[in-house]
RODO-2510 file (C-alpha; in nm, 4 decimals, decimal comma):
residues 443
     n   res          X          Y          Z
     1     x     0,0036     0,0010    -0,0022
     2     x     0,1256     0,3502    -0,0903
     3     x     0,0677     0,6569     0,1254
     4     x     0,1568     1,0259     0,0505
     5     x     0,3249     1,2041     0,3365
     6     x     0,4514     1,5615     0,2944
     7     x     0,4756     1,5267    -0,0830
     8     x     0,6666     1,1999    -0,0522
     9     x     0,5458     0,8479    -0,1045
    10     x     0,6199     0,5838     0,1679
    11     x     0,5716     0,2133     0,1044
    12     x     0,4516    -0,0111     0,3948
    13     x     0,5843    -0,3590     0,3430
    14     x     0,3696    -0,6056     0,5390
    15     x     0,5921    -0,8963     0,4463
    16     x     0,8947    -0,7255     0,5967
    17     x     0,7200    -0,6613     0,9270
    18     x     0,6037    -1,0214     0,9343
    19     x     0,9616    -1,1466     0,8738
    20     x     1,0884    -0,9200     1,1549
    21     x     0,8317    -1,0619     1,3972
    22     x     0,9365    -1,4145     1,2959
    23     x     1,3036    -1,3442     1,3780
    24     x     1,2013    -1,1936     1,7139
    25     x     0,9956    -1,4993     1,7983
    26     x     1,2826    -1,7337     1,6919
    27     x     1,5374    -1,5422     1,8894
    28     x     1,3117    -1,5454     2,1952
    29     x     1,2702    -1,9207     2,1549
    30     x     1,6371    -1,9807     2,1341
    31     x     1,6935    -1,7619     2,4381
    32     x     1,4277    -1,9590     2,6269
    33     x     1,5811    -2,2922     2,5293
    34     x     1,9258    -2,1728     2,6306
    35     x     1,7881    -2,0385     2,9560
    36     x     1,6182    -2,3667     3,0295
    37     x     1,9385    -2,5555     2,9423
    38     x     2,1429    -2,3317     3,1707
    39     x     1,8867    -2,3823     3,4472
    40     x     1,8904    -2,7589     3,4027
    41     x     2,2671    -2,7502     3,3992
    42     x     2,2689    -2,5616     3,7280
    43     x     2,0250    -2,8114     3,8783
    44     x     2,2212    -3,1155     3,7604
    45     x     2,5658    -2,9804     3,8540
    46     x     2,6924    -3,1263     4,1753
    47     x     2,7736    -2,8687     4,4461
    48     x     3,1309    -2,7517     4,5054
    49     x     3,1397    -2,9455     4,8313
    50     x     3,0150    -3,2706     4,6690
    51     x     3,2565    -3,2259     4,3795
    52     x     3,5505    -3,1581     4,6159
    53     x     3,4760    -3,4725     4,8162
    54     x     3,4353    -3,6768     4,4954
    55     x     3,7551    -3,5402     4,3433
    56     x     3,9674    -3,6041     4,6627
    57     x     3,8388    -3,9579     4,6946
    58     x     3,8806    -4,0326     4,3202
    59     x     4,2343    -3,8915     4,3092
    60     x     4,3473    -4,0864     4,6140
    61     x     4,1891    -4,4029     4,4718
    62     x     4,3645    -4,3639     4,1381
    63     x     4,6996    -4,2355     4,2530
    64     x     4,7377    -4,4193     4,5883
    65     x     4,8297    -4,1035     4,7832
    66     x     4,6159    -3,8408     4,9548
    67     x     4,5592    -3,5168     4,7676
    68     x     4,4840    -3,1784     4,9269
    69     x     4,2743    -2,9312     4,7316
    70     x     4,3173    -2,5603     4,8073
    71     x     3,9965    -2,4694     4,6386
    72     x     3,7526    -2,6272     4,3926
    73     x     3,4556    -2,4592     4,2323
    74     x     3,2300    -2,4530     3,9247
    75     x     3,2728    -2,1814     3,6664
    76     x     2,9527    -2,1412     3,4579
    77     x     3,0572    -1,8620     3,2203
    78     x     3,1625    -1,8361     2,9465
    79     x     3,1346    -2,2187     2,9519
    80     x     3,0948    -2,4643     3,2393
    81     x     3,4254    -2,5751     3,3882
    82     x     3,5720    -2,7187     3,7094
    83     x     3,8489    -2,5025     3,8484
    84     x     4,1009    -2,6501     4,0975
    85     x     4,3635    -2,4280     4,2565
    86     x     4,6566    -2,4959     4,4884
    87     x     4,6374    -2,8751     4,4848
    88     x     4,9191    -3,0899     4,6309
    89     x     4,9860    -3,4548     4,7044
    90     x     5,0650    -3,5348     5,0654
    91     x     5,4143    -3,6608     5,0238
    92     x     5,7609    -3,5616     5,1551
    93     x     5,8155    -3,3785     4,8262
    94     x     5,4673    -3,2843     4,7049
    95     x     5,3495    -3,2729     4,3433
    96     x     5,1812    -2,9308     4,3260
    97     x     4,9347    -2,7760     4,0873
    98     x     4,8761    -2,4016     4,0829
    99     x     4,5619    -2,4065     3,8685
   100     x     4,3782    -2,6755     3,6695
   101     x     4,0690    -2,6099     3,4607
   102     x     3,8664    -2,9046     3,3433
   103     x     3,5870    -2,8619     3,0832
   104     x     3,3153    -3,1298     3,1194
   105     x     3,1176    -3,3013     2,8487
   106     x     2,7787    -3,1319     2,8650
   107     x     2,5888    -3,4327     2,7353
   108     x     2,7359    -3,6466     3,0129
   109     x     2,6416    -3,3889     3,2726
   110     x     2,2741    -3,4093     3,1888
   111     x     2,2808    -3,7778     3,2853
   112     x     2,4788    -3,6917     3,5953
   113     x     2,8043    -3,8416     3,4722
   114     x     3,1332    -3,6495     3,4982
   115     x     3,3429    -3,6772     3,1847
   116     x     3,5909    -3,4137     3,0597
   117     x     3,6615    -3,3062     2,7071
   118     x     3,9570    -3,0751     2,7824
   119     x     4,1957    -3,0098     3,0723
   120     x     4,4252    -2,7091     3,0982
   121     x     4,7071    -2,7013     3,3516
   122     x     4,8687    -2,3685     3,4479
   123     x     5,1712    -2,4024     3,6773
   124     x     5,2832    -2,7305     3,8304
   125     x     5,5902    -2,8795     3,9957
   126     x     5,6558    -3,2508     3,9506
   127     x     5,9511    -3,4056     4,1399
   128     x     6,0529    -3,7236     3,9662
   129     x     6,1072    -3,9167     4,2829
   130     x     5,7473    -3,8462     4,3972
   131     x     5,6038    -4,0231     4,0924
   132     x     5,6921    -4,3642     4,2350
   133     x     5,4042    -4,3590     4,4818
   134     x     5,1526    -4,2842     4,1988
   135     x     5,2109    -4,6350     4,0591
   136     x     5,0510    -4,7858     4,3724
   137     x     4,7278    -4,8468     4,1760
   138     x     4,8148    -4,8235     3,8104
   139     x     4,4934    -4,9851     3,6917
   140     x     4,3042    -4,6636     3,7613
   141     x     4,5327    -4,4459     3,5536
   142     x     4,4452    -4,5749     3,2073
   143     x     4,0880    -4,7052     3,1804
   144     x     4,0214    -4,9711     2,9189
   145     x     3,7626    -4,9400     2,6401
   146     x     3,7135    -4,7614     2,3112
   147     x     3,5769    -4,4357     2,4654
   148     x     3,8061    -4,1407     2,4450
   149     x     3,8507    -4,0496     2,8128
   150     x     3,9969    -3,7068     2,7306
   151     x     4,0186    -3,5246     2,3997
   152     x     4,2731    -3,2592     2,4789
   153     x     4,5270    -3,1841     2,7501
   154     x     4,7221    -2,8562     2,7567
   155     x     4,9892    -2,7687     3,0105
   156     x     5,1938    -2,4524     3,0635
   157     x     5,4776    -2,3793     3,2981
   158     x     5,5191    -2,7385     3,4184
   159     x     5,8409    -2,7759     3,6171
   160     x     6,0010    -3,1236     3,6074
   161     x     6,2504    -3,1776     3,8917
   162     x     6,4957    -3,4600     3,8371
   163     x     6,6129    -3,6967     4,1066
   164     x     6,9249    -3,4753     4,1433
   165     x     6,7167    -3,1572     4,1745
   166     x     6,7691    -3,0214     3,8213
   167     x     6,4517    -2,8273     3,7378
   168     x     6,3370    -2,7896     3,3725
   169     x     6,0225    -2,6021     3,2604
   170     x     5,8014    -2,7407     2,9782
   171     x     5,4914    -2,6396     2,7807
   172     x     5,2924    -2,8905     2,5870
   173     x     4,9671    -3,0101     2,4393
   174     x     4,8246    -3,3540     2,3515
   175     x     4,5195    -3,4522     2,1448
   176     x     4,3994    -3,8039     2,2247
   177     x     4,2449    -4,0770     2,0205
   178     x     4,0573    -4,3650     2,1971
   179     x     4,2568    -4,5698     2,4495
   180     x     4,4819    -4,2717     2,5348
   181     x     4,6570    -4,2902     2,1982
   182     x     4,8057    -3,9449     2,1181
   183     x     4,6864    -3,8223     1,7806
   184     x     4,9114    -3,5181     1,7974
   185     x     5,1440    -3,4102     2,0740
   186     x     5,3949    -3,1310     2,1222
   187     x     5,6499    -3,0725     2,3983
   188     x     5,8693    -2,7562     2,4120
   189     x     6,1144    -2,5642     2,6265
   190     x     5,9588    -2,2153     2,6447
   191     x     6,1840    -1,9131     2,6025
   192     x     6,4923    -2,1134     2,5059
   193     x     6,6934    -2,0523     2,1924
   194     x     6,7589    -2,2211     1,9649
   195     x     6,4138    -2,3781     1,9571
   196     x     6,3935    -2,7024     2,1540
   197     x     6,0785    -2,9059     2,0911
   198     x     5,9296    -3,2478     2,0139
   199     x     5,6258    -3,3099     1,7899
   200     x     5,4483    -3,6498     1,7534
   201     x     5,2021    -3,7146     1,4748
   202     x     5,0029    -4,0394     1,4559
   203     x     5,0016    -4,2246     1,1246
   204     x     4,6373    -4,2980     1,0603
   205     x     4,4921    -4,5359     1,3201
   206     x     4,8146    -4,7323     1,3515
   207     x     5,0225    -4,7215     1,6700
   208     x     5,3025    -4,5486     1,4848
   209     x     5,4083    -4,1827     1,5133
   210     x     5,6471    -3,9635     1,3214
   211     x     5,8748    -3,7640     1,5460
   212     x     6,0148    -3,4256     1,4730
   213     x     6,2770    -3,3016     1,7166
   214     x     6,4510    -2,9656     1,7080
   215     x     6,7381    -2,9335     1,9501
   216     x     7,0787    -2,7628     1,9566
   217     x     7,0196    -2,5899     1,6248
   218     x     6,9869    -2,9331     1,4560
   219     x     6,7231    -3,2047     1,4159
   220     x     6,6597    -3,5639     1,5249
   221     x     6,3570    -3,6688     1,3204
   222     x     6,2350    -4,0258     1,3002
   223     x     5,9543    -4,2688     1,3828
   224     x     5,8367    -4,4721     1,6805
   225     x     5,6027    -4,7702     1,7008
   226     x     5,4039    -4,9184     1,9895
   227     x     5,3057    -5,2917     1,9966
   228     x     5,0678    -5,4367     2,2497
   229     x     5,1033    -5,8055     2,3345
   230     x     4,8177    -6,0414     2,4192
   231     x     4,9356    -6,0259     2,7817
   232     x     4,8800    -5,6491     2,7847
   233     x     5,2498    -5,5628     2,7935
   234     x     5,3671    -5,2937     2,5543
   235     x     5,6848    -5,2794     2,3419
   236     x     5,8120    -4,9474     2,2085
   237     x     6,0643    -4,9316     1,9228
   238     x     6,1982    -4,6347     1,7341
   239     x     6,4698    -4,4846     1,5228
   240     x     6,5931    -4,1222     1,5104
   241     x     6,8388    -3,9481     1,2887
   242     x     7,0330    -3,6761     1,4738
   243     x     7,1793    -3,4201     1,2248
   244     x     7,3920    -3,1167     1,3063
   245     x     7,3099    -3,1095     1,6806
   246     x     7,5225    -2,8659     1,8812
   247     x     7,5958    -3,0853     2,1853
   248     x     7,6687    -2,7996     2,4288
   249     x     7,3489    -2,6120     2,3338
   250     x     7,1387    -2,9347     2,3495
   251     x     7,2691    -3,0167     2,6963
   252     x     7,2230    -2,6578     2,8213
   253     x     6,8564    -2,6662     2,7024
   254     x     6,7879    -2,9093     2,9876
   255     x     6,9904    -2,7128     3,2464
   256     x     7,2873    -2,9496     3,2420
   257     x     7,6582    -2,8554     3,2185
   258     x     7,8043    -2,9579     2,8819
   259     x     8,1229    -3,1580     2,8710
   260     x     8,2034    -3,1136     2,5009
   261     x     8,1204    -2,8469     2,2428
   262     x     8,0695    -2,9380     1,8745
   263     x     7,8085    -3,0575     1,6281
   264     x     7,7100    -3,4277     1,6277
   265     x     7,5243    -3,6482     1,3810
   266     x     7,4454    -4,0156     1,3813
   267     x     7,1661    -4,2727     1,4266
   268     x     6,9680    -4,3556     1,7412
   269     x     6,7760    -4,6750     1,8198
   270     x     6,5369    -4,6635     2,1137
   271     x     6,3345    -4,9361     2,2856
   272     x     6,1232    -4,9892     2,5975
   273     x     5,8867    -5,2470     2,7437
   274     x     5,6294    -5,2510     3,0223
   275     x     5,2731    -5,2975     3,1282
   276     x     5,2076    -4,9244     3,1895
   277     x     5,3262    -4,5947     3,0484
   278     x     5,5326    -4,5473     3,3643
   279     x     5,7091    -4,8805     3,3142
   280     x     5,7791    -4,7862     2,9511
   281     x     5,9455    -4,4624     3,0631
   282     x     6,1476    -4,6315     3,3344
   283     x     6,2820    -4,8995     3,0958
   284     x     6,3690    -4,6690     2,8006
   285     x     6,6976    -4,7676     2,6381
   286     x     6,8735    -4,5728     2,3601
   287     x     7,1796    -4,6572     2,1478
   288     x     7,3389    -4,3761     1,9495
   289     x     7,6327    -4,4172     1,7112
   290     x     7,7683    -4,0630     1,6651
   291     x     8,0349    -3,8649     1,4879
   292     x     8,1570    -3,5132     1,5608
   293     x     8,3933    -3,2968     1,3601
   294     x     8,5968    -3,0161     1,5198
   295     x     8,5115    -3,0068     1,8882
   296     x     8,6314    -2,8751     2,2197
   297     x     8,6575    -3,0840     2,5370
   298     x     8,5475    -2,8326     2,7986
   299     x     8,7145    -2,7920     3,1421
   300     x     8,9661    -3,0745     3,0755
   301     x     9,3165    -3,0584     2,9266
   302     x     9,4154    -3,4127     2,8184
   303     x     9,7759    -3,3183     2,7390
   304     x     9,8271    -3,1555     3,0806
   305     x     9,6629    -3,4513     3,2559
   306     x     9,9057    -3,6911     3,0973
   307     x    10,2181    -3,4798     3,1413
   308     x    10,1427    -3,4194     3,5120
   309     x    10,0369    -3,7781     3,5776
   310     x     9,6849    -3,6618     3,6568
   311     x     9,7713    -3,3942     3,9163
   312     x     9,6575    -3,1110     3,6869
   313     x     9,3882    -3,1154     3,4193
   314     x     9,2158    -2,7763     3,4204
   315     x     9,1678    -2,6265     3,0750
   316     x     9,0402    -2,7374     2,7377
   317     x     9,1279    -2,9751     2,4642
   318     x     9,0723    -2,9017     2,0964
   319     x     8,9797    -3,2077     1,8962
   320     x     8,9664    -3,2639     1,5219
   321     x     8,7156    -3,5492     1,5419
   322     x     8,5268    -3,7684     1,7908
   323     x     8,3387    -4,0904     1,7228
   324     x     8,1798    -4,3498     1,9496
   325     x     7,8559    -4,5039     2,0814
   326     x     7,6386    -4,3554     2,3539
   327     x     7,3975    -4,5825     2,5351
   328     x     7,1450    -4,4658     2,7937
   329     x     6,9379    -4,6981     3,0157
   330     x     6,6666    -4,5804     3,2522
   331     x     6,6590    -4,7785     3,5761
   332     x     6,4693    -4,7472     3,9089
   333     x     6,7834    -4,5783     4,0464
   334     x     6,8133    -4,3308     3,7562
   335     x     6,9708    -4,3182     3,4122
   336     x     7,2936    -4,5063     3,3375
   337     x     7,4964    -4,3569     3,0531
   338     x     7,7661    -4,5578     2,8870
   339     x     8,0213    -4,4434     2,6231
   340     x     8,1973    -4,7164     2,4296
   341     x     8,4419    -4,7230     2,1323
   342     x     8,5286    -4,3604     2,1893
   343     x     8,8000    -4,2406     1,9551
   344     x     8,9245    -3,8827     1,9560
   345     x     9,2126    -3,7172     1,7757
   346     x     9,3796    -3,3769     1,7373
   347     x     9,7069    -3,2476     1,6149
   348     x     9,8652    -3,3180     1,9557
   349     x     9,7180    -3,6459     2,0614
   350     x     9,4781    -3,9323     2,0018
   351     x     9,2733    -4,1222     2,2571
   352     x     9,0402    -4,4148     2,2839
   353     x     8,8428    -4,5653     2,5682
   354     x     8,5113    -4,6000     2,7496
   355     x     8,3148    -4,4378     3,0287
   356     x     8,0172    -4,5013     3,2538
   357     x     7,8071    -4,2488     3,4355
   358     x     7,5530    -4,3485     3,7010
   359     x     7,4120    -4,1657     4,0049
   360     x     7,6409    -3,8685     3,9220
   361     x     7,9490    -4,0917     3,9525
   362     x     8,1946    -4,1510     3,6638
   363     x     8,4148    -4,4463     3,5900
   364     x     8,6289    -4,4067     3,2734
   365     x     8,9408    -4,5645     3,1234
   366     x     9,1255    -4,4104     2,8312
   367     x     9,4505    -4,4793     2,6471
   368     x     9,6238    -4,1675     2,5171
   369     x     9,8920    -4,1403     2,2514
   370     x    10,1003    -3,8180     2,2270
   371     x    10,2742    -3,7167     1,9071
   372     x    10,6113    -3,6809     2,0847
   373     x    10,6440    -4,0564     2,1086
   374     x    10,4663    -4,1608     2,4300
   375     x    10,2140    -4,4295     2,3319
   376     x     9,9428    -4,5993     2,5265
   377     x     9,9321    -4,3968     2,8487
   378     x     9,6325    -4,5243     3,0529
   379     x     9,4209    -4,2421     3,1982
   380     x     9,1675    -4,3259     3,4692
   381     x     8,8774    -4,0990     3,5756
   382     x     8,6641    -4,1766     3,8767
   383     x     8,4466    -4,0215     4,1489
   384     x     8,1646    -3,7714     4,1604
   385     x     8,1102    -3,5534     3,8571
   386     x     8,1686    -3,2340     4,0517
   387     x     8,5050    -3,3588     4,1788
   388     x     8,6505    -3,6064     3,9331
   389     x     8,9774    -3,7769     4,0314
   390     x     9,2253    -3,8192     3,7458
   391     x     9,5120    -4,0615     3,7734
   392     x     9,7829    -4,2315     3,5729
   393     x     9,8670    -4,5734     3,7302
   394     x    10,2215    -4,6290     3,8594
   395     x    10,4539    -4,7580     3,5917
   396     x    10,2212    -4,6378     3,3157
   397     x    10,4781    -4,4137     3,1510
   398     x    10,7414    -4,6913     3,1600
   399     x    10,4902    -4,9292     3,0124
   400     x    10,3962    -4,6776     2,7410
   401     x    10,7678    -4,6216     2,6468
   402     x    10,8165    -4,9992     2,6297
   403     x    10,5099    -5,0201     2,3982
   404     x    10,6692    -4,7606     2,1740
   405     x    11,0014    -4,9401     2,1632
   406     x    10,8522    -5,2780     2,0897
   407     x    10,6017    -5,1518     1,8301
   408     x    10,7402    -4,8270     1,6877
   409     x    10,4858    -4,6197     1,5012
   410     x    10,1883    -4,8253     1,6127
   411     x     9,9057    -4,6118     1,7366
   412     x     9,6382    -4,6492     1,9991
   413     x     9,4973    -4,9900     1,9157
   414     x     9,7929    -5,2151     2,0052
   415     x    10,0465    -4,9855     2,1710
   416     x     9,7887    -4,8479     2,4232
   417     x     9,6756    -5,1949     2,5139
   418     x    10,0322    -5,3079     2,5829
   419     x    10,1138    -4,9892     2,7783
   420     x     9,8029    -5,0154     2,9914
   421     x     9,8639    -5,3831     3,0680
   422     x    10,2221    -5,3206     3,1751
   423     x    10,1078    -5,0190     3,3790
   424     x     9,8573    -5,2321     3,5662
   425     x    10,1199    -5,5011     3,6360
   426     x    10,3709    -5,2460     3,7638
   427     x    10,1137    -5,0760     3,9939
   428     x     9,9919    -5,3955     4,1556
   429     x    10,0472    -5,4097     4,5309
   430     x    10,2215    -5,7159     4,6660
   431     x     9,9954    -5,9747     4,8215
   432     x     9,9797    -5,9459     5,1992
   433     x    10,1832    -6,2061     5,3879
   434     x     9,9770    -6,4594     5,5813
   435     x     9,9757    -6,4101     5,9563
   436     x    10,1638    -6,6758     6,1535
   437     x     9,9383    -6,9283     6,3134
   438     x     9,8800    -6,8687     6,6849
   439     x     9,9940    -7,1451     6,9220
   440     x     9,7160    -7,3506     7,0610
   441     x     9,5601    -7,2059     7,3712
   442     x     9,6696    -6,8444     7,2983
   443     x     9,4348    -6,5763     7,1698
***
């Protein structure tokens, strides 16, 4: 219908008004439905007190240790969530959580079942030695079945404290498939350069993952596979390819003191076995065949150690090349690190040997050849890492000179073996004389 107003014509569109009223009604309906849903959600949500009691009992049942909760409450906006603050296990060295936010599955809530889709952790301290008690009831940690118990876990500012009180901070995120299989996972060292991170990506529905590792300005990409036996035990196998990894930077990324500086490449085989994820971690074994080009042995002068018979060794040693095999083995008492087939050379010397590190103690044996003619000098390192004792056994120099005279021009392989053997013979203490028998009747 047209209507003249003040010389102008205005058109009243009845259809437009009807459409507007329809949208208003629809919006009101949606708002009413949302309001009813929110009201129902409030009714069905357990109280903070009930939830706190349930959470404490459930955590103690699953982890085997009491858990104290500083506060626990529901957050309804912008989306429903359970917020836990200042939680701690009751242990000599507590595992602490500053804040944990868990987002429940709304469909499960309406049938009064608590199931979480996403958990976010902000600030936590996890002492490695305190994890042992959490294995008291491992069956509760990983429920069986095809249901995805958790879709996404995000953590920030998580501090891992090693058994020797070395603290390292991590950020990470994991997306889960059914049965706790990571679909995608990322672990990183925040605010550390060069970038230090690990990314896992699942290959389809297989229990195989590609790994992409950035560390020390280089990479260590590869693949890992998990097999589950009929008995329920799991077997983990993998292969990595370290390329151009600056060893000093890689070690510093985890707050350790580097021993050598230089870039390493090689191949790494890893394996583990166990009935739980914790057992897998505690049994992890790696074997790395590595090569390094120009390197610097930090805080140790090999030439000085030999010439002073071990009394002085402060300084550095420049090396042209280093090769060998590095094995690590996790044990209940900590990691055992073994170096075998080590061969190092420079313009001034060459050395070969082996070393073992466990519980911050070192045991190492090397044979060192100097270019000025002394061949096969045995060098022994032992004691705690922060106060290593260096020694050259008595008679070692004499043995080394004999090795040179008998086999002139022969390098480490034979000359060092002969020198070390003679050195051990010359340094042997005489057997103690037997005490005379006491006459009968006398004490």
